N, C-alpha and C positions, 0 to 999 in steps of 0.2 A: 770035382766034379761039380757042379750048380745044383743047387735043389729046390723046389718050389718054398716060396716061402707062404708063410700064414697070412690071414688078410687084416691083423691091426697092425695099424702106423705103416704099412708094406714099407715106404722109400726109406725110411728110417733102419729096418732090417736088412735093405738091401746094401745099404751104407754098412752095415755091420759085415755083411756077408762078402764083401769087397775088400774091407777092412781084413777081415782073416785073412783073405787070400795074397794080398801084398804081406800080411805079417808072415806067413810062411813058405813066402818065396814064389806061388803058384803063380803070381805077378810082379813083375821084376822091377826094377826102380828103369825105366829110361823105357821098359815095354808099352806099346799101344794096347788098352783095354780094345775089347771085340766090339762090333759098331754094338750102337744102340738098339738096333731090332735086331739083332743076335743074341743081346742080354735078354731084351725085352722077352724073347721066346724061351730061351733056355733055365732062366726064372720064372715064367709064368705069371708074368707083371704088366701093366702097361708101360707104355712108352712116356710118359709123362713122370709112372712113379721111377724111372730109371735116370732120367734126366733132374729129377730131386735129389735123388740119392747121390750120383753124380756132384752135384751141388755143393751140397754138403761137405763130400769128400772135398771139394776144388776150395772150399772154405780154409779149411783142416790144412790144408798145404800137404796133402795127398797123392793127389794130380793136379795136372795142368792142363786146360783147355787149349788146343790150339788150330784157330777157326779157320777151315777149310783143310783140317787136315785130321782132327780124331781129338781122344783125351790119353793120356800120358801117364804112367806111375812116376810122380815127382819124387819120391823119395821112401825108404821103407818107413812101415809102422810098428812101432814098440807097443806090444800087448803090454796095457796098463796091469793092477788090477782091479778085480772087480768093483766101483762105486757104485751108490745109490742113482736109481734112473732119474736122469734131470724130467722135470716138469716136461711135459710132451709138447709140440709144437706144431701149427698146422702147416704145410707145404705150400707154396704159391699156388698150385691147381685146386689145393681146396678150399682156399680163399677166394680166389676168383668163382669156384663155383659156390659158394656161400654169397657173395655179395651179389650176385646175379638171381638167384633166388629172393633174397631180401628187397635190394634195388629194383627190380623189375615192378613188384607190388608198389613200392614207393614211388614211383614213376606213375604209375595208374591212375594210385589216389590223389598224386599232387596235378596230374591233369582234370581232375573234378573241381581242385580247388583255386588253381593259380588267376592272379590278378595282372594287372598293368606292371604295377612295380617290383612283383616277382620276376619278370621277365625281362624288365628293366637289369636286375641285379647279373641275371644268367646273358645278359646281352656284354653284360660289363665284363664279366668273369670272358667270354669268347674273345672279347677286344685283348685283352691281358695275356691270355693265351698265344694269341697271334704273334703278340712281340717277344716273346718267350719263347718259342722252339728248339732254339741252341742253346736252352740253358736248362738242363734236365731238373737239376733243382728247385728251381721256378717254375717249372711247367707241373713238378707233381704239388707243389704246394695253390697251385691255382688249381691242379686238377681235384685235390680234394676239397676245396673250396665250392666247387661246381656242383661234385656229390652232397655234400652236407647243403649247399643249398636248394638241392632239391627236396632235401629232408625240411628243409626250414619251410617251405609250401605248405606242408602239411599242418606244420603248427604243433607238431608234440616232440617235445624237449628230450622224450626218450629213445624216439627216432634220428634224431639229430645227433646225439652222443655217439647211440648206436654204429649209426654210419661213420663219424668221423672214427672210432674206435676200431673198427674190422678193417677202415681202410689204414689205421697205423699200423695195424699187424705185418704190413708190407715189409716195413723199416728195418727189419731185421739183414743180419748178415746175409742171407742166405738168399731172401728174395730179392736183396740189393745185385748181391752176384750174377741170379740169373740175369735181372731185370740190366746188366751192365752189357750182356753179349746183343742184345738188342735195342736197347731204347736210345734215340736220337733224334733229330730233327724229321724225318720222312713217319718215325713213330707218332710225334707229336703232333706231324700235322694230320693225320688218318683220327685219330683220337679226336682233334678238336672237331675235326668235320662232324666226325660223329655224337660229339658234343651237340653239336648245331642242330640236327635231326632229332636229337628228342627235345632242345629246346622248342624246334618248330612244333612239335607234337601237342608238347605244352602248352605253349602260347594258342595252338588252335582249340586246346580243351579236350582233345580227342585221347580219350582212357587207354582204349586197344594199341593206336600208334605211339602211343608215350612208351606202354610196357614194350611192345616189340621193339622200338629205339634203343630202349635201355639194352633188351638181352640180345640186339645186334652187337651192341657196342661193348658189353662185356664178352661175348662170344670169341669177336675179334681179337679183344686183349689176349685172351687165352691161346687161339692160333698164332697171335703175333708170336709170344712165346715158344708155343712147339715147334713153328716153324723155324726159328733163328737160332735154336739151339738143337733142334734134330735135323733137319733134310739138310740145311743149309752147311750144317757142322761137318758131317759125316761125308758131304759130297752125295747121298743119295737121290739127288733128284734125277725125275728125267732125263734130262741133258746129260746129267755124270753116268748116267747108268750108259746111256746109247755111247756115250764118249767110250767110255769102255770096251763097251761091244766091238767099238770100231777098231780101236784100237788092239784088241785079241785079234782081229780078223787081220791083220797086218803084218 
């Protein structure tokens, strides 16, 4: 039976519980896991929490994600003797939320200080991004530079460093594995368009618009994670459900 989990680092606890189910044979090798929506309901956690837990297990090789089909147990988990708990790490959705809170305030402040030379830096960054949308590694580097450049407009070294450091926390096997399911030319093209909206608001010296443009960008980034790993993965979109209903009537 599934049981509700505590509120502390939920996705890690969910991963622990699924590992236990694999170790005991409740989930057998080759078996498809219940749909994300069902897991979330039974464990009394959010769907993003389930996604993060499953990504941890995929990195460990315990489960395998088959796009358009589901998530399957890849191998049996062997219970190891208890080890001291590793330093906790934040999940992708938690990092995006933190970035939204912090970088919205930075963009708001930057809009009050931006000069023509600052905007020129952002324009050069956008040109570079347009040329690398097919290269995720290069796009990541330019994306980071865009966000740190906005912090640079404020002229506070601590903010520049902090913006870079919190961005770099996505460079973990867990975030990279989640990103691998959706990052591509379409993702980076949309991100670039959102960057342009941020640039325009800062260039107009409009703090409220800059704050909102940054919030929209990071909110949409989180939504792209959610949509690609959730609805599309399990075929739970409205079209898929409608098709299933039609097939059931045949």
